C-alpha positions as CSV (number, residue, x, y, z in Angstrom):
1,X,170.6,19.4,4.3
2,X,172.9,18.2,1.4
3,X,176.5,17.7,2.6
4,X,179.4,16.2,0.2
5,X,183.1,15.7,0.5
6,X,185.8,15.4,-2.2
7,X,189.2,13.8,-1.0
8,X,192.0,15.0,-3.2
9,X,195.3,12.8,-2.7
10,X,198.9,13.7,-2.5
11,X,202.1,12.4,-1.6
12,X,202.4,13.7,1.9
13,X,198.9,15.3,2.5
14,X,195.8,14.9,1.6
15,X,192.9,17.8,0.7
16,X,189.6,17.5,2.2
17,X,186.8,20.2,0.2
18,X,183.3,19.6,2.3
19,X,180.1,21.4,1.3
20,X,176.8,22.1,3.4
21,X,173.9,23.7,1.2
22,X,170.7,23.5,3.1
23,X,167.6,25.4,1.2
24,X,164.0,26.2,2.0
25,X,160.9,24.5,0.3
26,X,161.1,27.8,-2.3
27,X,165.0,27.1,-2.9
28,X,166.3,30.0,-1.1
29,X,169.5,29.6,0.4
30,X,169.2,29.3,4.1
31,X,172.9,27.9,4.7
32,X,176.0,27.5,2.7
33,X,179.4,26.5,3.7
34,X,182.7,25.1,1.7
35,X,185.6,24.2,3.9
36,X,189.2,23.0,2.8
37,X,191.0,21.0,5.2
38,X,194.5,19.6,5.3
39,X,195.3,16.2,6.7
40,X,198.7,15.0,6.9
41,X,199.1,11.2,6.1
42,X,199.6,9.0,8.8
43,X,197.6,11.7,11.3
44,X,193.8,11.8,12.2
45,X,194.2,15.7,12.5
46,X,192.3,17.7,9.7
47,X,193.7,21.4,9.6
48,X,191.7,24.2,8.5
49,X,192.4,25.7,5.4
50,X,190.2,27.9,3.8
51,X,186.4,28.6,4.3
52,X,184.2,30.1,2.5
53,X,179.8,31.1,2.8
54,X,179.7,32.3,-1.4
55,X,177.5,29.7,-2.9
56,X,179.0,27.6,-5.5
57,X,182.5,28.3,-4.0
58,X,183.7,24.7,-3.2
59,X,184.4,23.9,-6.7
60,X,186.5,26.9,-7.0
61,X,188.1,25.5,-3.9
62,X,188.5,22.0,-4.9
63,X,190.0,23.7,-8.1
64,X,192.7,25.1,-6.2
65,X,193.7,22.6,-4.1
66,X,194.1,20.2,-7.9
67,X,195.8,23.0,-8.8
68,X,198.5,23.5,-6.0
69,X,197.3,27.1,-5.7
70,X,196.1,26.9,-2.2
71,X,199.5,28.4,-0.1
72,X,200.6,25.5,2.1
73,X,203.6,27.2,3.1
74,X,202.7,28.7,5.9
75,X,201.2,25.3,7.2
76,X,204.9,23.9,7.1
77,X,205.0,23.7,11.0
78,X,201.8,21.8,11.1
79,X,203.5,19.2,8.6
80,X,206.5,18.7,10.9
81,X,204.7,18.2,13.8
82,X,201.8,15.9,12.7
83,X,204.4,13.8,10.5
84,X,205.3,10.2,11.5
85,X,208.5,9.6,13.2
86,X,210.5,7.2,11.0
């Protein structure tokens, strides 16, 4: 089983892209899962934003996170709840 993780830093939050891939001896895909999590700075909680089981989709999810095309607007309540009190 191969597990990869990529962290994309932002000003107030970070995206974590995880990819899990398992193949049999003949190279056929047994399991593939790519997930994007949002983590607010100062918090240890991670919130699932997007998930895909299409092989190779982790690169596309990572590109979306870097370009800012993931809609974080629906997660505004999450950001408010997890923000550290100043």
